[in-house]
C-alpha positions as CSV (number, residue, x, y, z in Angstrom):
1,X,-62.6,-44.1,-21.6
2,X,-62.0,-42.8,-18.1
3,X,-61.5,-45.4,-14.8
4,X,-64.3,-45.4,-12.1
5,X,-63.3,-44.4,-8.3
6,X,-65.9,-44.3,-5.8
7,X,-64.8,-42.0,-2.7
8,X,-66.7,-41.3,0.4
9,X,-67.1,-37.9,1.4
10,X,-69.1,-36.0,4.0
11,X,-71.9,-35.0,2.7
12,X,-71.9,-30.8,2.7
13,X,-68.7,-31.2,0.9
14,X,-70.5,-33.2,-2.1
15,X,-73.3,-30.8,-1.8
16,X,-71.1,-27.5,-1.7
17,X,-69.2,-29.1,-4.5
18,X,-71.8,-29.8,-6.6
19,X,-73.2,-26.6,-6.2
20,X,-70.1,-24.9,-7.5
21,X,-69.7,-27.2,-10.4
22,X,-73.2,-26.0,-11.4
23,X,-72.5,-22.6,-11.1
24,X,-69.1,-23.2,-13.5
25,X,-71.4,-24.8,-15.7
26,X,-69.7,-28.6,-15.2
27,X,-70.5,-31.7,-14.0
28,X,-69.4,-32.6,-10.3
29,X,-67.1,-35.2,-12.1
30,X,-65.1,-32.7,-14.5
31,X,-65.1,-30.8,-11.6
32,X,-63.4,-32.9,-9.5
33,X,-60.9,-33.8,-12.2
34,X,-60.1,-30.2,-12.7
35,X,-59.4,-30.0,-9.2
36,X,-56.8,-32.9,-9.3
37,X,-55.3,-31.8,-12.5
38,X,-54.4,-28.6,-11.1
39,X,-53.4,-30.3,-7.5
40,X,-50.8,-32.7,-9.7
41,X,-49.6,-29.8,-11.9
42,X,-48.4,-28.1,-8.5
43,X,-46.5,-30.9,-8.0
44,X,-43.0,-30.6,-9.2
45,X,-40.7,-33.2,-10.4
46,X,-38.7,-33.0,-7.0
47,X,-42.1,-34.1,-5.0
48,X,-42.8,-36.1,-7.0
49,X,-39.7,-38.4,-7.0
50,X,-39.5,-37.5,-3.2
51,X,-43.0,-39.2,-2.9
52,X,-42.3,-42.2,-4.7
53,X,-38.9,-43.1,-3.4
54,X,-41.1,-42.6,0.5
55,X,-43.2,-45.2,-1.3
56,X,-40.7,-47.7,-2.2
57,X,-39.0,-47.3,1.4
58,X,-42.5,-48.0,2.8
59,X,-42.9,-51.1,0.9
60,X,-46.1,-49.9,-1.1
61,X,-44.2,-50.9,-4.6
62,X,-43.0,-54.1,-3.7
63,X,-44.3,-57.1,-5.5
64,X,-43.4,-59.2,-2.7
65,X,-45.4,-57.1,0.0
66,X,-41.8,-56.6,1.8
67,X,-40.0,-53.4,2.1
68,X,-37.7,-52.6,0.0
69,X,-34.1,-52.5,0.9
70,X,-32.4,-48.8,1.7
71,X,-30.1,-47.3,-0.2
72,X,-27.4,-47.7,2.2
73,X,-28.5,-51.3,2.1
74,X,-28.8,-51.7,-1.6
75,X,-25.0,-50.0,-2.0
76,X,-23.5,-51.3,1.2
77,X,-19.9,-53.0,0.3
78,X,-18.7,-56.6,2.2
79,X,-15.9,-55.5,3.9
């Protein structure tokens, strides 16, 4: 079973997406899932790693709400 996701999209975009999904014989949910899978498959490992490192530097993966140290800070040697 999948996880529910609520999105806020412009009405005209939703209407057009629904029309395309119907022409393909899909539900809107199946159509959006297919588009997401295609977009994510196009991202190679390098782009994925760069994106995740960027998130980490911004503190998006910090459990304490603080930015994580940069590579330079992590590897700094005391003089």
